[in-house]
Each structure stands twice: as structure tokens, then as C-alpha cells.
C-alpha positions as CSV (number, residue, x, y, z in Angstrom):
1,M,107.3,54.7,-39.1
2,P,104.1,53.3,-41.0
3,A,101.5,53.6,-39.3
4,I,97.4,53.1,-39.6
5,I,94.3,54.8,-37.9
6,S,92.0,51.2,-37.2
7,D,88.6,51.3,-37.6
8,Q,88.1,50.5,-34.6
9,F,89.1,54.0,-33.6
10,R,87.0,55.2,-36.3
11,I,84.0,53.1,-34.4
12,L,84.9,55.0,-31.4
13,N,84.8,58.6,-32.4
14,A,81.1,57.8,-34.1
15,A,80.0,56.4,-30.8
16,N,81.6,59.4,-29.1
17,F,79.7,61.8,-31.2
18,V,76.5,60.5,-30.1
19,A,77.2,60.6,-26.6
20,G,78.2,64.0,-26.8
21,V,74.7,65.0,-28.2
22,A,72.8,63.1,-25.5
23,N,75.2,65.4,-23.0
24,T,72.8,68.1,-21.3
25,Q,76.0,70.3,-21.1
26,Q,76.9,70.6,-24.8
27,S,74.5,71.8,-27.5
28,Y,74.6,70.6,-31.0
29,Y,72.3,72.3,-34.2
30,T,71.6,71.6,-37.7
31,F,71.5,74.8,-40.1
32,I,70.3,76.5,-42.6
33,G,71.8,79.5,-44.3
34,L,73.3,81.2,-47.3
35,P,69.4,82.7,-49.0
36,N,71.4,84.3,-51.5
37,S,73.7,81.1,-53.7
38,G,73.0,83.2,-56.7
39,D,73.9,86.9,-56.3
40,V,77.2,87.7,-56.1
41,G,76.9,91.2,-55.0
42,A,77.8,90.2,-51.3
43,G,80.9,87.9,-52.6
44,Y,79.2,85.1,-51.3
45,G,77.3,83.5,-54.2
46,T,77.7,82.5,-58.2
47,T,75.6,83.3,-61.0
48,D,75.8,79.0,-62.0
49,W,75.3,78.1,-58.0
50,N,73.0,75.8,-58.5
51,S,74.5,74.4,-62.1
52,N,78.1,74.4,-61.0
53,T,78.0,74.2,-56.9
54,P,81.2,74.6,-55.7
55,A,82.1,72.5,-52.5
56,P,82.7,74.7,-49.4
57,K,85.7,75.2,-47.8
58,D,87.7,74.4,-44.7
59,G,88.7,77.8,-43.2
60,F,88.0,80.0,-40.2
61,R,87.4,83.3,-42.8
62,E,84.6,80.5,-44.6
63,Y,83.6,79.6,-40.8
64,N,82.9,83.1,-40.2
65,D,80.9,83.4,-43.2
66,D,78.1,80.4,-42.8
67,Y,77.7,82.4,-39.7
68,D,76.9,85.3,-42.3
69,T,74.9,84.2,-44.2
70,M,73.1,81.6,-41.5
71,I,69.3,81.6,-41.2
72,A,68.0,79.0,-38.9
73,L,69.3,76.7,-36.5
74,K,67.2,73.1,-35.6
75,K,68.6,71.9,-32.0
76,L,69.8,67.9,-32.6
77,A,68.1,65.5,-29.9
78,S,69.6,62.5,-28.6
79,G,66.9,60.8,-30.8
80,D,67.5,62.9,-34.3
81,V,71.4,60.4,-34.3
82,K,71.7,57.2,-35.0
83,R,75.2,55.6,-36.1
84,M,75.0,53.7,-39.4
85,V,76.2,51.5,-41.5
86,R,75.5,50.7,-45.9
87,K,72.9,49.4,-47.4
88,Y,72.8,46.3,-48.8
89,T,69.2,45.4,-49.6
90,W,68.9,41.5,-51.1
91,T,68.3,41.0,-54.3
92,A,67.6,37.6,-55.6
93,G,70.6,36.6,-57.8
94,T,72.6,37.9,-56.1
95,V,76.4,37.3,-55.4
96,Y,77.4,37.9,-51.5
97,E,80.4,37.5,-49.2
98,M,80.1,36.5,-46.3
99,Y,81.8,37.3,-42.9
100,K,85.4,37.1,-42.6
101,D,87.6,38.7,-40.3
102,T,90.9,37.9,-42.9
103,Y,90.3,41.0,-45.9
104,T,93.3,42.3,-45.8
105,R,95.1,44.0,-48.7
106,D,96.9,41.5,-49.6
107,N,93.5,38.8,-49.4
108,L,91.1,41.2,-50.9
109,S,87.4,39.4,-50.8
110,P,86.0,37.8,-53.7
111,Q,83.1,40.3,-54.5
112,T,84.1,44.0,-54.1
113,S,88.2,43.3,-53.8
114,S,87.9,45.2,-50.8
115,T,91.1,45.9,-48.4
116,N,88.8,44.8,-45.0
117,L,86.0,44.2,-43.7
118,Y,83.8,46.4,-43.5
119,D,83.7,47.3,-47.4
120,A,83.0,44.0,-47.9
121,K,79.1,43.2,-49.1
122,Y,78.8,40.6,-46.7
123,Y,75.5,41.7,-45.0
124,V,71.9,42.6,-46.2
125,V,68.4,44.0,-45.2
126,N,65.3,42.2,-46.4
127,S,62.4,43.4,-48.0
128,Q,61.0,43.6,-44.4
129,F,64.1,46.0,-42.8
130,K,65.1,42.7,-41.0
131,V,69.1,42.9,-40.9
132,Y,71.2,40.1,-41.5
133,V,74.9,39.2,-41.3
134,C,76.0,35.8,-43.8
135,I,77.7,33.1,-42.5
136,N,78.2,31.4,-45.3
137,N,77.6,32.4,-48.8
138,G,78.2,28.6,-50.6
139,Q,81.8,29.1,-51.3
140,N,83.2,25.5,-52.3
141,P,85.9,24.7,-54.4
142,D,83.6,25.1,-57.1
143,N,82.4,28.2,-55.8
144,P,85.4,30.2,-54.6
145,S,83.6,33.0,-54.7
146,G,80.8,31.8,-53.8
147,R,77.1,31.1,-55.3
148,Q,74.2,33.6,-56.4
149,S,72.0,33.7,-52.9
150,L,68.2,32.4,-54.0
151,D,66.7,32.6,-51.2
152,E,65.7,35.8,-49.0
153,P,66.3,35.2,-45.4
154,T,62.8,36.7,-43.4
155,F,63.2,34.3,-40.2
156,T,64.1,35.6,-36.8
157,D,65.7,32.6,-35.2
158,L,68.8,33.3,-33.3
159,E,71.1,30.8,-34.1
160,P,72.1,30.7,-37.9
161,R,70.7,29.0,-40.7
162,S,69.8,28.8,-44.7
163,A,66.7,31.2,-45.6
164,G,64.6,28.6,-47.7
165,S,64.8,25.4,-49.7
166,S,66.9,26.4,-52.5
167,G,69.9,25.0,-51.4
168,D,72.2,27.7,-52.6
169,G,74.5,26.9,-49.4
170,Y,73.9,30.3,-47.3
171,V,73.6,30.9,-44.2
172,W,72.7,33.7,-42.4
173,K,72.4,35.1,-38.7
174,Y,69.9,37.1,-37.9
175,L,70.8,40.6,-36.1
176,Y,67.9,43.4,-35.3
177,T,65.0,44.6,-37.3
178,I,64.7,48.0,-38.4
179,T,61.4,49.6,-36.0
180,P,59.5,52.1,-38.1
181,T,60.6,55.4,-36.4
182,D,64.3,54.6,-37.5
183,I,63.0,53.8,-41.1
184,V,61.1,57.3,-41.2
185,K,64.2,59.1,-39.8
186,F,67.0,57.2,-40.4
187,D,66.6,55.0,-43.5
188,S,68.2,56.5,-46.5
189,I,69.3,55.4,-50.2
190,D,72.8,54.3,-49.6
191,F,72.5,54.0,-45.7
192,I,70.3,52.1,-42.8
193,P,70.5,53.3,-39.1
194,V,71.9,50.4,-36.2
195,P,69.7,50.1,-32.7
196,A,71.1,52.2,-29.8
197,D,71.9,50.7,-26.7
198,W,73.0,47.4,-28.7
199,G,71.5,44.1,-26.2
200,T,69.1,46.1,-24.6
201,G,65.2,45.8,-25.2
202,D,64.4,44.5,-28.8
203,T,68.1,42.7,-29.0
204,A,69.2,41.7,-26.1
205,D,67.9,38.4,-26.8
206,V,70.4,38.3,-29.7
207,K,73.4,39.7,-27.8
208,N,72.9,37.1,-25.0
209,N,72.9,34.4,-27.3
210,S,76.1,35.1,-28.4
211,V,79.5,33.2,-26.9
212,D,82.5,34.7,-27.6
213,G,84.6,32.7,-30.4
214,K,82.2,30.3,-31.1
215,I,82.4,28.9,-35.1
216,E,80.0,29.3,-36.4
217,T,80.6,28.0,-40.2
218,A,83.8,25.6,-41.8
219,L,84.4,25.9,-45.8
220,I,86.1,23.7,-48.6
221,V,89.0,25.0,-50.1
222,N,90.5,21.8,-51.3
223,A,88.4,18.5,-51.7
224,G,91.6,16.0,-51.4
225,G,91.4,12.5,-52.8
226,G,92.1,8.8,-51.3
227,Y,89.4,9.0,-49.0
228,Q,88.1,6.0,-48.7
229,P,84.9,5.7,-51.9
230,I,82.0,5.4,-49.7
231,S,79.3,8.0,-49.2
232,T,79.9,8.8,-45.6
233,T,79.8,11.0,-43.0
234,F,82.4,11.2,-40.3
235,T,81.2,13.0,-37.1
236,N,83.1,14.0,-34.0
237,I,86.3,16.0,-35.9
238,P,87.6,18.3,-33.8
239,I,88.1,21.6,-34.6
240,L,91.4,23.1,-33.8
241,G,92.8,25.3,-32.3
242,D,92.8,28.1,-29.1
243,G,89.6,27.4,-28.6
244,T,87.3,24.5,-26.9
245,G,84.7,21.9,-27.4
246,G,84.3,22.8,-31.1
247,K,83.3,19.6,-33.5
248,A,82.5,19.3,-36.9
249,S,81.0,16.7,-39.6
250,V,82.9,15.9,-42.6
251,T,81.5,14.1,-45.9
252,V,83.1,12.1,-48.0
253,D,81.8,11.0,-51.8
254,N,81.4,8.0,-53.8
255,Q,84.8,8.7,-55.2
256,G,87.2,9.2,-52.3
257,K,86.8,13.4,-52.5
258,V,85.2,15.7,-49.6
259,S,81.6,16.6,-50.4
260,S,80.3,18.8,-47.4
261,V,81.5,19.8,-44.0
262,S,79.0,20.7,-41.1
263,V,80.0,22.4,-37.3
264,T,78.1,20.4,-35.4
265,N,79.5,22.1,-31.8
266,G,80.9,25.3,-32.0
267,G,83.1,25.3,-29.1
268,R,84.1,28.7,-28.0
269,G,87.1,30.8,-27.5
270,Y,88.8,30.6,-31.1
271,T,90.7,33.3,-32.6
272,R,92.2,30.4,-34.3
273,G,90.9,27.0,-35.9
274,T,91.6,24.6,-38.4
275,I,90.0,21.2,-39.5
276,Q,92.5,17.8,-40.6
277,F,90.8,14.8,-41.7
278,Y,93.9,12.8,-43.1
279,P,93.4,10.0,-46.1
280,G,93.0,6.5,-43.9
281,A,92.8,8.3,-40.4
282,P,91.6,5.9,-37.5
283,G,88.2,5.8,-38.0
284,A,87.7,6.4,-42.5
285,E,87.1,2.6,-42.8
286,T,84.0,1.9,-40.0
287,G,82.8,5.9,-39.6
288,G,83.9,6.3,-36.2
289,P,86.2,9.2,-35.3
290,I,88.8,10.7,-36.5
291,S,91.5,11.5,-34.3
292,G,93.4,14.0,-37.3
293,L,96.5,13.4,-35.7
294,S,97.9,10.5,-38.4
295,A,97.9,9.7,-41.9
296,V,98.0,6.0,-42.8
297,G,97.3,6.6,-46.1
298,V,95.2,4.6,-49.2
299,G,95.2,5.6,-52.5
300,T,96.8,9.0,-53.4
301,T,97.5,11.1,-50.3
302,S,95.8,14.5,-50.9
303,V,94.6,16.3,-47.8
304,A,91.3,17.5,-48.2
305,Q,91.8,21.9,-46.8
306,F,89.8,23.4,-45.0
307,E,89.1,26.9,-43.4
308,V,87.4,27.9,-40.7
309,P,86.1,31.5,-40.5
310,I,86.5,33.6,-36.9
311,P,84.1,35.3,-35.6
312,P,83.9,38.6,-34.4
313,V,85.3,39.8,-30.4
314,G,82.5,38.3,-28.3
315,G,81.1,36.0,-31.0
316,H,78.5,36.8,-33.9
317,G,75.4,39.2,-32.2
318,N,77.1,40.2,-29.5
319,D,78.4,44.3,-31.0
320,V,76.6,45.1,-33.7
321,Y,78.4,48.2,-33.7
322,T,81.9,46.2,-34.3
323,E,80.2,43.1,-36.4
324,L,78.6,45.4,-39.1
325,G,81.2,48.7,-38.4
326,A,79.6,51.4,-37.7
327,F,81.8,54.5,-38.1
328,R,79.2,56.7,-39.4
329,V,76.6,59.0,-37.6
330,L,73.6,60.5,-39.2
331,L,72.0,63.3,-38.1
332,Y,67.9,64.0,-39.3
333,S,66.8,67.5,-38.7
334,R,62.9,68.1,-39.5
335,Y,62.4,71.8,-40.6
336,E,58.4,72.5,-40.8
337,N,56.2,75.5,-40.7
338,D,55.7,76.6,-37.2
339,S,52.9,79.8,-36.0
340,S,53.5,79.4,-32.7
341,N,57.6,79.8,-33.2
342,P,58.1,81.3,-37.0
343,D,62.0,80.9,-36.8
344,F,61.9,79.5,-40.3
345,I,60.9,81.4,-43.2
346,T,59.8,81.1,-46.1
347,G,59.9,83.4,-49.7
348,N,63.2,82.3,-49.7
349,D,65.9,79.6,-50.4
350,F,68.8,78.4,-48.4
351,A,71.9,76.8,-50.4
352,R,73.2,75.5,-46.8
353,V,72.7,73.3,-44.6
354,G,75.6,72.8,-41.9
355,V,76.3,71.6,-37.9
356,V,77.9,73.6,-35.6
357,K,78.6,72.5,-31.7
358,N,77.8,75.1,-28.9
359,P,76.8,77.5,-30.2
360,L,76.2,80.5,-27.7
361,T,73.2,83.2,-26.8
362,P,73.9,86.9,-27.9
363,S,74.3,87.2,-23.8
364,G,77.4,84.4,-23.6
365,S,75.3,81.8,-22.0
366,L,74.6,78.3,-24.1
367,L,72.1,78.3,-27.1
368,E,69.8,75.3,-25.5
369,Q,66.3,76.7,-27.2
370,S,65.0,73.8,-29.9
371,R,64.9,76.0,-32.7
372,A,66.6,79.5,-33.4
373,S,66.9,82.7,-35.8
374,A,69.7,83.8,-36.8
375,L,68.5,86.9,-38.4
376,L,67.7,90.4,-37.9
377,A,64.2,91.4,-37.1
378,L,62.6,94.9,-37.4
379,K,58.9,95.7,-36.6
380,L,58.4,98.3,-38.7
381,E,55.7,101.2,-39.5
382,S,54.8,103.7,-41.4
383,V,56.1,106.6,-41.3
384,N,53.1,109.0,-43.3
385,G,49.9,107.1,-41.9
386,G,50.5,104.8,-45.0
387,D,49.4,100.9,-45.4
388,I,52.3,99.1,-44.7
389,A,51.0,96.2,-46.6
390,D,51.1,98.3,-49.5
391,T,55.0,98.0,-49.4
392,T,57.4,95.4,-51.0
393,Y,61.1,94.3,-49.7
394,T,62.6,91.8,-52.3
395,V,64.5,89.2,-51.1
396,D,68.0,89.1,-51.7
397,T,67.6,93.1,-52.2
398,P,69.8,95.2,-49.7
399,V,67.9,98.0,-47.3
400,Y,69.5,100.7,-45.5
401,Q,69.1,102.8,-42.7
402,Q,70.8,106.1,-41.8
403,I,72.0,105.9,-38.3
404,G,74.2,109.2,-37.9
405,V,76.7,111.5,-40.5
406,G,78.5,109.4,-42.5
407,S,77.1,106.5,-41.2
408,T,74.5,103.8,-42.6
409,A,73.5,100.5,-41.5
410,V,73.2,97.5,-44.2
411,G,71.5,94.7,-45.1
412,Y,70.2,91.9,-47.0
413,V,66.8,91.0,-46.6
414,A,65.5,87.9,-46.4
415,N,62.4,87.8,-45.4
416,W,59.0,90.6,-45.3
417,D,55.9,89.6,-44.1
418,S,53.7,92.7,-44.6
419,S,51.3,91.6,-42.5
420,T,52.8,91.8,-39.3
421,G,55.7,94.1,-40.2
422,V,58.2,92.4,-39.3
423,L,61.5,92.7,-41.7
424,K,64.8,90.2,-41.5
425,L,67.7,90.7,-42.6
426,Y,71.6,88.9,-42.7
427,N,74.6,91.2,-42.7
428,P,77.7,89.6,-44.8
429,V,80.6,91.1,-43.6
430,G,81.3,91.5,-47.8
431,L,78.6,94.2,-47.6
432,G,80.9,96.8,-46.6
433,S,82.7,99.3,-49.3
434,T,84.4,102.8,-49.5
435,T,80.8,103.8,-48.9
436,Y,80.1,102.1,-45.0
437,G,84.1,102.1,-44.3
438,F,84.9,98.7,-44.7
439,R,82.4,98.4,-41.7
440,L,79.4,96.9,-40.1
441,V,77.3,99.3,-38.7
442,D,73.9,97.5,-36.8
443,F,70.2,98.8,-37.3
444,T,68.8,100.9,-34.8
445,S,66.0,102.7,-32.7
446,Q,68.5,104.1,-31.1
447,I,69.1,107.5,-33.2
448,G,71.8,110.1,-33.3
449,A,72.1,113.3,-34.9
450,G,71.6,113.2,-38.9
451,G,70.3,109.8,-37.9
452,T,66.6,107.9,-39.4
453,Y,64.6,105.7,-38.1
454,I,63.5,105.1,-42.1
455,I,64.3,101.4,-43.5
456,S,65.0,102.4,-47.0
457,G,65.6,100.2,-49.8
458,Q,61.8,99.3,-50.8
459,T,60.7,98.4,-53.7
460,G,57.3,100.3,-54.0
461,G,55.1,101.6,-51.5
462,N,55.0,103.9,-48.9
463,A,58.4,104.6,-46.2
464,L,58.5,102.3,-43.1
465,G,60.3,102.9,-40.4
466,I,61.2,101.0,-37.0
467,N,58.7,100.8,-34.4
468,T,60.4,102.0,-31.7
469,S,57.7,101.7,-29.1
470,F,57.1,98.2,-30.1
471,G,58.7,96.3,-27.4
472,T,61.1,96.8,-23.9
473,S,63.7,95.7,-21.8
474,A,61.8,95.0,-19.0
475,N,58.7,93.9,-21.6
476,P,60.2,92.3,-25.5
477,G,57.3,92.5,-28.3
478,T,57.1,89.0,-29.1
479,A,53.7,89.1,-30.6
480,T,51.9,91.5,-32.6
481,T,48.1,91.3,-33.5
482,V,46.6,90.7,-37.5
483,G,43.1,91.5,-38.0
484,T,41.5,89.7,-34.7
485,S,45.0,87.0,-34.5
486,L,47.2,87.4,-31.8
487,V,50.6,86.5,-34.3
488,Q,54.0,84.9,-32.6
489,L,56.9,86.6,-33.9
490,G,59.5,84.2,-33.0
491,Q,61.9,86.4,-31.9
492,S,62.1,89.2,-28.9
493,F,61.7,92.7,-30.4
494,V,62.9,95.9,-28.0
495,E,62.1,98.6,-29.3
496,G,60.8,97.5,-32.7
497,V,64.7,95.6,-33.0
498,A,65.1,91.9,-32.6
499,Q,68.5,90.3,-31.9
500,P,69.6,87.1,-33.7
501,E,69.0,84.6,-30.9
502,V,72.3,83.5,-31.7
503,K,75.7,85.1,-31.0
504,K,77.6,85.3,-34.6
505,Y,80.9,83.2,-34.5
506,S,80.3,81.1,-31.6
507,G,80.3,77.7,-31.5
508,E,82.4,74.8,-33.6
509,I,81.5,74.6,-37.2
510,L,81.7,70.9,-38.0
511,Y,80.3,70.0,-40.8
512,I,79.0,72.6,-44.2
513,D,77.6,71.0,-47.3
514,N,76.3,73.6,-50.9
515,R,74.1,72.5,-52.2
516,A,71.0,73.9,-55.0
517,A,69.3,76.6,-53.8
518,I,66.1,75.2,-52.0
519,Q,62.9,77.4,-51.8
520,R,61.3,77.0,-49.0
521,S,56.9,77.8,-49.2
522,A,54.9,78.4,-46.2
523,S,53.0,74.2,-47.2
524,Q,56.3,72.8,-46.9
525,K,59.1,70.7,-44.6
526,E,62.6,69.7,-45.3
527,D,63.8,66.3,-43.9
528,I,67.9,67.0,-43.5
529,K,69.7,63.6,-42.9
530,I,73.0,64.4,-42.9
531,V,76.0,61.4,-42.5
532,L,78.9,62.2,-41.4
533,E,81.8,59.7,-41.5
534,F,84.2,59.0,-38.9
């Protein structure tokens, strides 16, 4: 049986997602990961990753892989998500489409050949970040697809009108202005944000001015012929249909053809509408009202044809999400370095971003902190009295700890800070091999027979081991002294070991994006914008 998922269902899903992020009982996070995209050692990267970035895969094993190489997470607040629509910047000389409820696969839009309204180019954002919907694009019998737009709309009037004096035939309806904050966080090359809580604050007047079923414009499809050639405008012509109160004016030129039509009273309640204007109808000789119900016939009987576009439910400006098709959501996260909480490591890169819903803490409660590290951290000290600053652990290379006889922990270096003695690691399951029994063994300060605190794998300097006296379960270590300064570590260490702040494989991975590796340094920050389309 033929069926479709309607665009309104998509708009509803976008609204529900935004509401979910705002729900304090749930937690949504973006994450960055995959610091070893160019290293095939753990089975995740490819040597040509940056030049031939592979498409992400959608499967439970891949979700686990995302966690295996996750670096850090940033929580999304309600102000970090916005519903979005496509961006059409007003440009002089462009032929825009207009709002019509009739675009389908049987009636394509004239410029973009769209099969539905939301793929048509019928609204614009101007150079001042004001957004307008096109009510009339100058369509007439000589320009059935519309005309070039010459006047940039800049007004904020509540009623639709033309934008200038060029006579381009365009009528625009002002909807809203993108705020400076939203421009910084949500404006992009392809999309613009729509306001939250439409009908409140600055958008209240636009919504309150809307009238359900009010006709805003009428179009001439065929100018007809045989009318009294007297260059006269006939007024109070009723707009017929299921609404009430609609009136139009029709002008006949000196050749007996209809030259213009305008709506003088939009009425209300229309879901269907038409204008009937017959040659020789009562009042045609005097310029009085045209009943539209009789046809006396003068000269030819070529009757003019009109089109009456129907506004969205509630009228133009009533519901911007439905009017513009807001079934996309943009998620914004800024990853910037913070000396008080260094969860976002530097000196390494990342090649994956994603979104996870409701991840957990290691104890199993809902993760709620604003940022979290997904890396294991070890607080190291010299085992022979040497200076730890002389020791080097190279990023994305393996390090090891002998836990016991035939038992070795192995991980990849994500970050090494020789000033604090903190080594951060990620532990892909792919590191398992015949040497390590195809399993991961945790790095630990609880060493059994044959074990050692030493973390081997350094590329130079002194041998280092876990500082088992750094932090206890009752008083975890969260900062260390470097010179005369107290430096925050961002994680809680117990006997020199800090577990990741997020429980591996918890929550639901909602989005994955592989990209060319991005190097992180102490002087930079990354603005991550993820657009979800429902």
C-alpha cells in the first residue's frame, strides 16, 4: 500500500528533539574522538584517512568503536540547539519562487522543479539577517515563472508589501530577525536558525498579526479578452471559496484584457479560493461591483483566469516552523581549552565527532557534568629519582604495564604532560592480540605477583611508574603543584589512576561524522556545528 512520512511528521520530530535536549531528565552530549585516524595499528585508522575519509558505518560494533577511541564529551544545553531551515540569501537579479500550497510531483515549482513547498526557494534572509517569505514573485501571463527580484526587503512592517520602487512585482512578508547570538552560534553556509518559542518576545507581534485563512495575494494566469477597453479598475470583486470577506480589485487595460489584480480585503477562513470576472458582467460598464455570477458577453468571451494562493494554517507568520519547514536541528558545541578543567587535550588530533544521548558515569548514574573526559589517566613519577620532564611518550603509540605473570595492560597515548606527570590513554579493543590474550587488561595500581608499576613504551628519558600515593578513595587527587602553581587535572585520581568520567558503551550513539584529522593546540578552540535532518 502506498504511504509517505509527511513533512509535518519530520517537523514534529525536530521539535521533540529540541524539547528532549531541554529536558533536565535527559543528557545529550557531542563528542570528539579517533586520535589515531592515520594509524592502522589498532584497526581503526587508514593510511589515507585525510585524503579519502571513509563514510561512518551504522552498527552496534561501530558504536563500540566510537567509545573505544572517544576523547571527550561536551554537554548540550537548551541554548545549544536550534531548529533550522535552508539558507537563501537575497541577491539582486534572482528569480525567487513564492509561497504556494500546490507544489507536488504533478505541479513542480517553477525555478527549482521541487516536488514540495519546502524544497522550493520561496523565502530569503537579507544582508541585515532579516527573514522574509515571498508572497508574490511578479508572476503574470508574460512571466509565468516570476520575475527578477530587484529591491532588497529591509522593512519590518507587519503587513506584506513591496520592498522598493523598481516595480519588480515582488511582495514580501517580514517574519523575524536573526539575533546576534544566534548568528555566532547557528548561522552557517547552508542553513539559518529559526527562533525558539515562536510567538513570544520579538516575534509576538508577527504571530498576533496573523489571520487564519487570510488571502494575501492573487495572480493572473490568463488575461482573457473582450472586456470593455476602458482602462478601468473594478473593485469589491468577491474572492469565492470556503472563506468569508475576501475582496479583490481587477484592472482592465485599453485592449480589453485584465492587466492587474490585487487583494483589497484578505478575509479569513479560506482553504480554497477563486476569482471570477466575466466579460460584460454587471457593473463592467460603470466600474461598479462585479457579481461574478453572470456572463452577458461583449466582444469575445475569453474569460480571465486567476490563481489565489492559500496561506499556511493560521495565516502567514502564525507558525514559522510549519511555514518554512523546520525539520532540521543544529547542535552547537565549543571545544576550548580551560586551565581549570583540561578534559579537552591538546597536542593530538581528532577525526570523528558525534552525538550521544544519556551516557552514564562509571558508577551507573546519568552523566550530567558540562564536560567529561573519556580517557584513562595515570599520574606518573620517576622510579629512579630522575626528572620526569626528560621522559617522552609519543602520541598514538602503545604503552604497557606488566600486571602479573602473563598479564599485560596495553593502551595508546592520547596525551602526555611531562610538567604534571599525567599520561592519558585510550584502550581500543582492537589492541587485543595473541600476546595479550585477545582481551584488555586494566592499568592499575593494585599489582599482583610479577607485576610492576612501571609504564613502558617511552621513546626517551627515565623509566616512570604510577604514583600510587597520589589520591585516595576518600580524598581523590584532582590537582598537582607545578613549580609554585596549583594545576587542575580535570579528573579524580585514586592511587595514581583516574578512570574515564564516562562509562564505556553507555547511552545511545545518535550521530557519527568522520572527517579529516583536526590538530588541537593550546591556542585554539573548535566550534562544532552538527545539522540533523529529520
